[in-house]
N, C-alpha and C positions, 0 to 999 in steps of 0.2 A: 554517179550517173548509171554505172552499171547496175546498181541495185534497183533503179527505177525500171530497168528493162525487164525485171522479173514480174512486175505487176500484170502486164497483159497476159502472160502465160498462166499466172495463178488465177486470174479472173476467168480465163477460158476453161481451166481445169475445174474451177468451182461450178461454173455453169453446166459443164458436162456431168459433173456428179449430181447436180440438182435434177437435170433432165433424166439421168438414168434412174434416180430414186423415184421420180414421178412415174416413169414408165413401169418400173417394177411394182410400184404401188397400185397403178391402174390395173396391171395384170393380176395382182393379188386380189383386188376387189372383184375382177371379173370371175376369177376362180371361186371366190367365196360366194358370189351371187349364183354361179352355176350349180353350187352345192346346196343352195337354199331350197327347202322343200316344204310342202304343206301336206298334212295327213288328215283325211276326212273319212267319215263313215257314210256309206251309201246303202240304201235299202230298197227293196221292191216287194210288192205284195199283190197276190192275185187270188181270186176265188175260183176254185176248181170243183169238179164233181166226180165222185167215185164211178168207175165204169165196170167194176166187178165186185160181186158180193159172195161171201162164203158163209154158209149156215150149217150148223150142226145141232143134232138132237140125240137124245139117248132114251132107251127103253130097257126095262128089266123084268125079270120074272123070278119068283122065289117059291121054293117048295122043299119039304123034308127029303125028297128023293131027287137026285140030280137029273134023272131021266125025265121026271115030270116037269121040272123047271125048264129043261131044254125044249120040251115039246110046247110049253106055253110061250117061250121066247120065239120059237119058230113061227107060231101062229101070230104073234105080235109083229114080227118082221114082215109077214105077208100083208097085214093090215096097213103098216106103215108104208110099204111099197105101193100098194094100191091107192092109198090116200094121196101120196105125192104125185103119182102119175095122173090121178084124177084132177090135180091142181094144174096140170099142163106141163109138167117137167118130164123130160125124156127118161125112160128107165135106165138107159146107158149112163146118164149123168149122176145116178145114185151110187154112192160108195158106202158099203157097209163094212164096219170093222170086224175083226175077229171077236169071238165071244170071250168075255172075261168071266172067270169063275171065282166067286168069293164064298168060301165055306163059312157057315155061321155057327159059332160055338157058344155054349153056355159059359158064362163067366162068373168068377168069384167076386166078392165085394171089392177086392183090390184090383179087379180088371183082368185077372189071369184066366186064360182059356182052360176049360175043364173038359176032359174026355174027348170023345169023337164028335164030329160036327153034328149039330141038330138039324141042319138044313143047308140049302145052297141058294145063293143069289147070283143070277147070271145077268150080265150087262152087255149091251151092244149099242154102238153109235152109228148114225148115218150122217153123211156129209153131202152137201150139194153146193156146187159153184154155178153162178149164172151171171150173164151180162145184163139180164133184166133185173136191175137193182130193186126197183119198186116192188116187183112181184115177190122177190125173195124177202123183202122187208115185211110184206103182208103175211107171207107164210110163217115167218118167225112168230108173229103175233097170234096167228089162227091155228097153228099146228097142235096146240093143246086140246083141240077138239077130239083128238085121238083118244083122250081119256074116256070120253063117252063111249068109245068102242071097246073099252076094257083094256086099253094099252096103258101101262104105267110109263107115261111119256114125259120128258122134260125138254123144253126148247131153250137153246142158248142164244145170247145176243149175236147177231150177224157181225162179220167183219166186212167193212167197206174199203176197197182198195182202189188205187189209181195205177193202172198198169204202165203208163208212160211217164212215171215220175222221174226217172233218170234223165230223160231228154228235157223235161220241164225244169229240172234243176239247172241245167246249162243255160236255158233261156232266162231264168230268173237271175242267175249270176251276172249275165251280160247286162240286164236291166238295172241291177244294183250298182254295177260299175259305172254306167251312164249317169245314174243319179249322183254318185260320188263326184264325178267330174263336173256336173252342173253346180254342185255345192262348192267345190273348190274354185271354179271360175268366178262365182259370185263373190266369195270371200277375197280372192285375189284382186278383182276389179275394184272392190271397196278400198283396198290397200294400194291402188295404183299400179298393180303388177298384172302379169298374165301367167296362165298355166302353161307349162311346157310338157315335156315327155313324162310318161308314167315311170316312176322309179321302182315301186313295189306294190304288191297287192296281197292281202291276206283274207282268205275266205272265212266267214263266220259260220255258225251252225244254221241249218235249215229248220224252220218250225212249220210243221204240218198240223194244224189245230182245227177243231170244229169251227165253222164259220162264225165270225164275230166274237170269237173267244179272246180273252186276254191272257191265256196261258203262255208262259215263256220259261225255258230252262236253259242252263248253260250247255247242256249236252244235246239239245234238240228234242223235238217231239215228232212222232209219226203216228198221227191219230188214225185209228181204224174203226171208231165208234160212230161216225157220222157220215152221211152221204155228201152234204155240202161242207167243203173244207176251205180254209185259207192257208196258202203257202207263202212263207215269208223268207227272203234271202237278205243276208247282211254281208257286207264286204268292207274292209278297211284298206284304203288306197293312199299311196304317197305320190304326189306329183312334183315335178321340178317347177320352180317359180322363176320367171324372167323379169 
């Protein structure tokens, strides 16, 4: 009979162990669920317009005597300055570089320089920056008119810049993160879950490309060749799933 008295105590012990196991299991499931995450990629794209243009041109003069070449270059510089001011640009906005001197030698069939210089070629560049992007674009196309004035002139393609790009990148990063959260919420909803706290975020590269371009690189692009541009931001974000 004494043995029968042990059964209630054993039963209670067993029930206690089962309850403890269930409690521990539920806690473990809660911890596991709190560690469940979803990682998505968000993106944002915006069309922007350059607000600063930089244009450069060069001109040269050549003569057997360096003094004559320099005199010709000075005359060309005066014509270039007058031409640009006549196009409506301030004289103070023109930046002329120092003169580059390139001695010209007679060469052998093997390309070796022979003897003293036969002449001199002098080169100078002019740079102009303007917020009037369209006017500078026209100037780049029309400036070769200087050739008709006897100037050996070459116009280079302008660079089109966005001065507020740093602030714009912050704005685009926020938009890409919102897009990532919307994607994560939709995926979680379809799985019967909800998105919780943000766990981690990794910023991708920014792409600044000509408008409607499909150019993409792993290290990013910063286009300076076009006035109209597209800026694209990508971010990889992990959210807690509840």
